[in-house]
C-alpha positions, 0 to 999 in steps of 0.5 A: 689980286684982280678979280676973274671978271677983270681978268676975263675982260683983259683977255678978251681985249688982248685977243681982240674979241668984240663983246658987250657986258650984260648989264648988271651981270659979270657976263660978256656976250659976244658972237662967233660968225662962220660960213655955216651961221652965227653962234651966240656966245657967253662968258659968265663968271661967278666970282663968289665960286671962282667959276668961269664958264663959256657957252656957245649956242647953235642958231637953230633949236631942235623940233619937238619931233626930233628931241629924242633923236637929239638926245641920243645924239648929244648923249653919244657925243658927250661920252668921252668929251674931256673938256666940256659938254653939250646941253639940250633943253628938252623943253624947247630944243635949245642947244649949247656947248659949255666949257668951265673951270673952277679956279679956287685956290689957283691962278686963272691965266691968259692961256687957261682962258684961251684953251677954254674958249678954243675947246668950246668953239672947235668942238661946236665946229666939229659937230655943227654939220652933224646937228644940222643933218640930224634936224633937217634929214632923216639920218640917225644919231648913231650914224651921224656920230659914228661918221663925225668921230671917225678918223678923217671924217668930213662931217664935222671938218667940212664946215669951215669958219671964215671971216666976215670982213675982207680984212682979218681983225684978229691976231690969234696965233694958235693951231686952231686958226688953221681950223677956225677963222675967228670973227666976233661981231658985236652988231646983232643984225644979220646981213639979211635985210628981209626981216625974217631972221627968226624963222627959216624956210623949214619952219625951225626957229632961229635962236639967235634973237630969242631967249638966249639973248639973255644971260645963261641961267645959273643953277 
C-alpha cells in the first residue's frame, strides 16, 4: 500500500496543483492566489500517525491591539465548524485555517483529500473579508460574524478568487469552482516590484515571507 505522502503527491499532480516539497519533510508548500491576496498553504503528512493536515495562512497578521477582538472573532467563527478550525497565534497575530483527517485503519482516497482541501479554502474565502475588516476598521467581531454568517451575506461571498493567468491551467470540476477559481503559484515573488511586500501602507506585517515559510509546527 502506498504511503500517505505518495498518495498526497499523486492527488496534487492529478489535480494540477503547483507545489514544492519541503526538504527533509513530508510536507508540501504551495500558494493560493486570489483577488484579495495570496494565501500560503501547506499539506502536512505524519505517516506514523496516519494524519493528513492542510493549512492555509492569511497574508497579514493581527496587530497587538486587535488580538482580543480577533480572539473573539475566531472563537465565534469556530463555533459550529464541522470540518476544520481557525487558529490564531496570540503572540504574533498569525492566522491560519486547518483541516485534517486521521485515516488509521482506513483508506485515504482522492475524494477525501479533495474535500478536505476545498473545505479549507472555501472557509478561508468566506471569512477573509471579515478578518480584513476586523484588522483595518473599527467594526466589532460580533457584528462581523453575524453579517458573514447570515443567509445571503455579502461580506464573505463578495471576495472572488480569480485566476492570475489568462488561461486556466486547472481542470478541477466541482461545485467549488463556481465559487473559487483555484490558482496555485509556485513562484514566491509577488507581481509588485517595489520590494516592499513585507509591509503594507497601514503598518501591518505581510506574512507571506515570514516565519510561516517554514513548515507548520507539529504538536
